[in-house]
Every structure is written in structure tokens, then in C-alpha cells.
C-alpha positions in Angstrom: 0.0 0.0 0.0 1.4 3.3 -1.0 1.0 6.1 1.4 0.4 9.7 0.4 1.1 12.7 2.5 -0.4 16.1 1.8 1.2 19.3 3.1 -1.2 22.0 4.2 -1.1 25.0 2.0 1.0 27.8 3.6 -1.3 30.4 4.9 -1.2 33.7 3.1 1.0 36.2 4.9 -0.3 39.7 4.4 0.0 42.9 6.4 -1.7 46.3 6.4 0.6 48.8 4.7 0.2 51.3 7.6 1.1 48.6 10.1 4.2 47.6 8.1 5.3 51.2 7.8 5.3 51.7 11.6 7.0 48.3 12.0 9.7 49.3 9.5 10.5 52.7 11.0 10.6 51.2 14.5 13.4 48.8 13.6 15.7 51.1 11.5 18.3 53.5 12.6 17.4 56.6 10.6 16.9 60.3 11.3 13.7 61.8 12.8 13.1 63.5 9.5 13.3 60.1 7.6 10.8 58.5 10.0 8.5 61.5 10.0 8.4 61.3 6.1 7.1 57.7 6.4 4.6 58.6 9.1 3.3 61.1 6.6 2.9 58.3 4.0 0.9 56.3 6.6 -1.3 59.3 7.2 -2.1 59.6 3.5 -2.8 55.9 3.3 -5.2 56.2 6.2 -6.9 59.2 4.7 -7.2 57.3 1.3 -8.8 54.4 3.1 -11.4 56.7 4.8 -12.2 58.5 1.5 -12.5 55.4 -0.7 -13.2 52.4 1.6 -10.3 50.6 0.0 -8.0 49.1 2.7 -4.4 48.8 1.5 -2.6 45.5 2.3 0.7 44.3 1.0 -1.0 41.8 -1.3 -3.7 44.0 -2.8 -1.7 46.8 -4.4 -2.8 45.8 -7.9 -2.2 48.1 -10.8 -5.8 49.4 -10.5 -5.6 50.0 -6.8 -2.2 51.7 -7.2 -3.7 54.0 -9.9 -6.6 54.8 -7.6 -4.2 55.8 -4.8 -2.2 58.0 -7.2 -5.5 59.6 -8.3 -6.2 60.3 -4.6 -2.8 62.0 -4.2 -3.5 64.2 -7.2 -7.0 65.2 -5.9 -8.1 67.9 -3.4 -8.8 65.0 -0.9 -5.0 64.7 -0.3 -4.9 68.1 1.3 -4.8 66.7 4.8 -4.1 70.0 6.4 -6.2 72.0 4.0 -3.5 74.6 3.3 -3.0 74.0 -0.4 -5.2 75.7 -2.9 -5.2 72.6 -5.1 -4.0 69.0 -4.8 -0.4 68.0 -3.9 2.5 69.2 -6.0 3.6 66.7 -8.7 7.0 66.2 -7.0 5.3 65.5 -3.7 3.1 62.9 -5.3 6.2 61.4 -6.9 8.1 61.3 -3.5 5.1 59.7 -1.7 4.7 57.1 -4.3 8.4 56.2 -4.3 8.2 55.7 -0.5 5.2 53.4 -1.0 7.1 51.4 -3.5 10.1 51.2 -1.1 7.8 50.0 1.7 6.3 47.3 -0.6 9.8 46.1 -1.5 10.7 45.9 2.2 7.5 44.0 3.0 8.4 41.5 0.3 11.9 41.1 1.7 10.4 40.5 5.1 8.4 37.5 3.8 5.0 39.1 3.3 3.0 38.4 0.1 3.2 41.4 -2.2 1.2 42.0 -5.3 3.6 43.3 -8.0 0.9 45.2 -9.9 2.3 48.4 -8.3 5.5 48.0 -10.4 3.5 48.8 -13.5 2.6 52.3 -12.2 5.0 55.1 -12.7 5.2 58.7 -11.5 7.6 61.4 -12.8 9.6 64.1 -11.2 8.6 67.6 -12.5 11.5 69.8 -13.5 11.0 73.0 -11.5 12.4 76.5 -11.9 14.5 76.3 -8.7 16.9 79.2 -8.5 20.5 79.9 -7.7 22.0 83.2 -6.6 24.8 84.9 -8.4 28.1 85.9 -6.8 27.0 89.6 -7.1 23.8 88.8 -5.2 25.7 86.9 -2.5 28.0 89.9 -2.1 25.0 92.2 -1.5 23.7 89.8 1.1 27.0 89.6 2.8 27.3 93.4 3.0 23.9 94.0 4.5 23.9 96.2 7.6 21.4 96.8 10.4 20.1 93.3 10.6 18.5 91.9 13.7 20.5 89.2 15.6 18.3 86.5 14.2 18.5 87.8 10.7 22.3 88.1 11.0 22.5 84.5 12.1 20.3 83.2 9.3 22.3 85.3 6.7 25.6 84.0 7.9 24.5 80.3 7.9 22.9 80.7 4.5 26.1 82.2 3.1 28.0 79.2 4.7 25.8 76.9 2.6 26.3 79.0 -0.5 30.1 78.7 -0.3 30.2 75.0 0.6 27.3 73.5 -1.4 26.3 71.6 1.7 22.8 70.6 2.6 20.9 72.5 5.3 21.3 69.5 7.6 25.0 70.0 7.4 25.7 73.7 7.1 23.2 74.5 9.9 25.2 72.3 12.3 28.8 73.3 11.4 31.0 74.5 14.3 34.5 75.9 14.5 35.6 72.4 15.3 34.9 71.5 11.6 37.6 74.1 10.6 41.0 72.4 10.2 43.6 74.7 8.8 42.1 76.2 5.6 39.5 73.5 5.2 36.0 72.5 6.5 35.9 68.8 7.3 32.8 66.8 8.2 30.9 63.6 7.7 27.6 64.5 5.9 24.4 63.6 7.9 22.4 62.2 5.0 25.0 60.0 3.3 27.7 59.6 6.0 30.4 60.5 3.5 33.4 62.5 4.7 34.0 65.7 2.7 36.8 68.3 2.8 36.0 71.8 1.5 38.3 74.8 1.2 37.4 77.8 3.4 36.2 80.6 1.1 37.1 84.2 2.1 33.4 85.0 2.8 33.4 82.2 5.4 36.4 83.8 7.0 34.3 87.0 7.2 31.6 85.0 8.9 34.0 83.6 11.4 35.5 87.0 12.1 32.2 88.7 12.9 31.1 85.7 15.1 34.1 85.6 17.3 35.7 82.7 15.5 32.5 80.5 15.4 29.2 80.2 13.6 25.9 81.6 14.9 23.0 79.6 16.4 19.9 79.2 14.3 16.2 79.3 14.8 14.0 76.4 13.5 14.2 75.6 9.8 10.7 77.0 9.2 11.8 80.3 10.8 15.0 80.1 8.7 13.0 80.0 5.5 10.9 83.0 6.3 13.9 85.0 7.6 16.1 84.4 4.6 13.4 85.6 2.3 13.2 88.9 4.2 17.0 89.2 4.2 17.2 88.7 0.4 14.4 91.2 -0.1 16.4 93.7 1.8 19.4 92.9 -0.4 17.3 93.9 -3.4 17.0 90.4 -4.9 13.6 91.3 -6.4 13.8 90.7 -10.1 10.9 88.7 -11.5 11.1 84.9 -12.1 8.5 82.7 -13.7 7.0 80.3 -11.2 5.4 77.1 -12.6 4.2 74.1 -10.6 1.7 71.3 -11.0 -0.7 70.9 -8.1 -2.8 67.8 -8.6 -4.0 68.2 -12.2 -3.7 72.0 -12.2 -0.8 73.9 -13.6 -0.1 77.2 -11.8 2.0 79.8 -13.7 2.8 83.3 -12.4 5.6 85.8 -12.2 7.0 86.2 -8.7 9.9 88.2 -7.2 13.0 86.1 -6.9 13.4 86.5 -3.1 10.1 84.7 -2.6 11.6 81.5 -4.2 14.6 81.4 -1.9 14.7 78.7 0.8 17.3 76.9 2.9 18.1 74.5 0.0 18.8 77.4 -2.4 22.2 77.7 -0.7 23.3 74.3 -1.7 22.1 74.8 -5.3 23.8 78.2 -5.4 27.1 76.8 -4.2 27.2 74.0 -6.8 26.1 76.3 -9.6 28.7 79.0 -8.9 31.5 76.5 -8.5 30.6 75.1 -11.9 30.5 78.6 -13.5 33.9 79.4 -12.0 35.3 76.5 -14.0 35.8 73.9 -11.3 35.8 70.4 -12.7 32.5 68.7 -12.4 33.8 65.6 -10.7 35.4 67.7 -8.0 32.2 69.5 -7.2 30.4 66.1 -7.1 32.8 65.0 -4.4 31.2 67.7 -2.3 27.6 67.5 -3.4 27.5 63.7 -3.5 25.9 63.4 -6.9 26.6 60.0 -8.4 26.2 60.9 -12.1 26.9 63.9 -14.2 23.3 63.6 -15.5 22.0 64.1 -11.9 24.4 66.9 -11.3 23.5 68.9 -14.4 19.8 68.6 -13.5 20.6 70.1 -10.2 22.6 73.2 -11.0 21.0 76.3 -12.4 22.6 78.2 -15.3 20.6 81.3 -16.4 19.9 81.4 -20.2 21.6 84.8 -20.6 24.7 83.4 -18.8 24.8 80.4 -21.1 24.4 82.7 -24.2 27.2 84.9 -23.0 29.5 81.9 -22.7 28.5 80.5 -26.1 29.1 83.9 -27.7 32.8 83.6 -26.9 33.0 80.2 -28.6 34.7 80.0 -31.9 31.6 78.7 -33.6 29.8 82.1 -33.0 32.8 84.2 -33.9 
């Protein structure tokens, strides 16, 4: 007599996406900002579930469900705090979706069943008219007088970012201990890479007027509002075209340049001015951390008239 044995079918292993997000961030050693960004994803998923009645599990993210979630992100329903005039910005939607995809990959690695339909859904990063400041504009900012103590601190830290091309998370935390000889040495917070940057004369000015150190800063939110006021006082008020996609709506308007300046403008300004000064791209990338020239050239900002001026000096146009 031949005996047969039947193994019981393995029970499906699924998990709520929100549950897995909190499980994931509880186990990893990442910054508070990183964890907060994933809690924000969980908040959007919860809101989507309330609005649609569709509960998101690791194994039901089909292509159709994924498309419905993206439609939610592009709708007015995604305005959790109700501050936006329209839906979320295109790049915010892209960022949120990339985090969802990351969570689903992590869930699969953890042994949960994951529907791969989500891999058929793509979002795209919108090229935005982010700005950079010229050397002349930086000089005007540096020479400003009669600033409040808070505005002076913000101005000096912002200039520190403009002459190092560091992220806000790095240039806002620099101390005199990072100065070794004529270089700034640090391990970047986001990537953990050690960088060494020459000290620009403007940074020497900052050290001199702060008794050899760097000033303390307010919160990043207060920093953003203050640097706009500082740049307005410096006369950085020429008009720029502002264009962003919010949900399915494209907003176009002319705005004064200082309104577009943020803490991240410093890093973009530093990289752009280094490139315009003729520093080799690969050397700048050792500071900025860009892995490819393609990514680097998307990042820097060269004004059209500046490009035309350079081209005019080429033999082709002579």
C-alpha cells in the first residue's frame, strides 16, 4: 500500500501597509526626518482608506488599486491640512509614491506576500524652476547692515551653505571644530560621506564677525521666512517665472526672486557658482554627493543669458 502525505497550503501572509510602515521605522536607525516622512505616507494611506473604503494590504496593491491611490494623491482630498489651494505638488506625489514602492519592496523582503501590480505604475519628477544666486547677489547679502541678531545668524548660515554647497542639515550644524587649517571637514548627515572643502574668504568673514565661530539658528521653518526677508532687503527682487503642477492643475505666475529662496537654495547656489567658476564637475560632485553627471546637471541652475554669454565667446559664434 502506497501512502500519500499532503502538506497543508501555507497560509497567506499579508499585512496592512500602515502597520508595516510603523514596524519598518521602529526597527531602522534613521533620522527623525526620515521617520517623519514615512509617518506622513501612513497618514495619506489612512486618509485614502477613509475616503474610498479601500483598505491597503501588501498583497492587494494591484495596478488598478495603485492607480486609484495616485488619483487620490492628485486630488483635493489629499490636502490633509487643508492649506493647499489645489492637490499636492507633482514632485510631492512622486516622492510619496516612491516611498510606498520602497515599503512594498521591504515588505516582500520581510516575507510578506506582495502584489507586484504596483510596479506597472510610474510617476515622474517635475522639472522645477528652482533658482540659484549669483556671486554679485551673494556679495549684496554679505554686505547688509542693520540686521536683527536672528537675521544676521540666518544670513551667515545661509552664506555658509552658498560657499560650501552643503545641505541645510550639514551647514546648519557646522561649528568651529569643523575648521581644520584652511578646510572644512565633516561627515555628511544624509550619506555619511566625509567631505573636505576649502574655506572661502566669505566664510572667513563670517568667522570673524562671530568671534571665530558660527551663529546659532532658529528652526528651519523660521529660517526659510527670515532668509526671504534678508534677500528682499538685499534687493533680490527681479521677477522669475513660477510654474508648478498641483494635482491636475498647472499654476503659472511671475513672482519676485526672493520669494523663491529657501534653505536649500544655498546648496544649489554653491554647486552652480563652483561650476560657473570653472571647477571640474567631478570635483564638485565629491562635495555634493551626486553619483552621475546627469543628476548633477539637472541640479545646477545656469541662467539662459549666462549660457548665451559663454556661447558667444566660442569660436563657432565668432
